[in-house]
Structure formats: C-alpha cells, structure tokens
C-alpha positions in Angstrom: -14.1 -12.0 0.5 -10.5 -11.7 2.5 -9.4 -8.0 3.2 -5.5 -8.1 3.0 -3.7 -6.8 5.7 -3.1 -2.9 5.3 0.4 -3.0 7.0 1.4 -5.4 4.1 -0.3 -3.5 1.3 1.3 -0.3 2.7 4.9 -1.8 2.6 3.8 -3.3 -1.1 2.9 0.3 -2.1 6.1 1.9 -0.8 8.4 -0.8 -2.2 6.5 -0.1 -5.8 6.9 3.7 -5.5 10.6 3.4 -4.7 11.3 1.0 -7.4 9.3 3.1 -9.8 11.7 6.1 -8.8 14.9 3.9 -8.9 13.8 2.7 -12.4 13.2 6.4 -13.5 16.6 7.6 -12.4 18.6 4.7 -13.5 17.1 1.5 -15.4 18.9 -1.6 -14.5 17.9 -5.5 -14.9 17.9 -5.9 -11.1 15.4 -3.1 -10.5 13.2 -4.1 -13.4 13.1 -7.6 -12.2 12.4 -6.6 -8.5 9.6 -4.1 -9.7 7.9 -6.6 -12.0 7.8 -9.2 -8.7 6.5 -6.3 -6.5 3.7 -5.5 -8.9 2.7 -9.1 -9.6 2.6 -9.4 -5.7 0.5 -6.0 -5.4 -2.2 -7.2 -8.2 -2.3 -10.5 -6.5 -2.7 -9.3 -3.0 -5.5 -6.5 -4.2 -7.0 -9.2 -6.8 -6.4 -7.3 -9.8 -5.4 -7.8 -13.3 -3.4 -4.4 -13.5 -1.2 -2.2 -11.4 -3.4 0.7 -11.9 -6.7 -1.0 -10.5 -4.2 -2.4 -7.7 -2.8 0.8 -6.9 -6.4 2.2 -6.6 -7.8 -0.5 -4.5 -4.7 -0.4 -2.5 -5.4 3.6 -1.7 -9.2 2.8 -0.9 -8.5 -0.1 1.4 -5.7 2.2 3.4 -8.0 5.2 3.2 -10.9 2.9 5.0 -8.6 1.8 7.6 -7.4 4.9 8.6 -11.1 6.0 9.1 -12.1 2.5 10.9 -8.7 3.3 12.9 -10.2 6.9 13.9 -13.7 5.7 14.7 -12.3 3.2 17.2 -10.1 5.6 18.9 -12.9 8.2 19.2 -15.2 5.5 20.5 -12.5 4.9 23.2 -12.4 8.5 23.8 -8.8 9.2 22.2 -8.6 12.0 19.4 -6.3 9.6 17.5 -3.4 12.1 17.4 0.0 10.9 18.1 1.1 11.7 21.7 4.7 13.0 20.5 5.0 15.1 17.2 
C-alpha cells in the first residue's frame, strides 16, 4: 500500500480546517466549492469514502511520522528538539 507524503497530508488538513472556519464565518459559493474539492482530495489521498475517516487516518499518519522522525533523531544522537525557540 502506498503511504501519502506527510507534508502533503498536513497541507490538505490545514486547508480543509481553514475552509471549514471560513464557511462557518460566512458561506459563499467560492468557499463551498473549494471546500468540496479539498474534501475530495483528502478522501482520495487517504483512501476513504468519507471526510471523518480521512481526517482520522490523516491524524494517524502524521502521528506515526512524528514518532518515526523522533526515533531516527534519537538514533543519530539528536534530541529532536529545534535549535531555536
């Protein structure tokens, strides 16, 4: 099974959330159309038929990516913390 790129998934989730907020604040045909397109793309990317399942799978994927990244940093002798705060 192909695993989506976490960066792409993160971007889709961010756009989806932004559009949901925009739609809640003020519904417009443009926002509704873009939300529909992002919803479709997120579902296709995550291999689901519904947005709730797509978001859950995306969250799981991003959590695994963070865990994997943390393990590889520790294996390299790094803490995984950013250098600048």
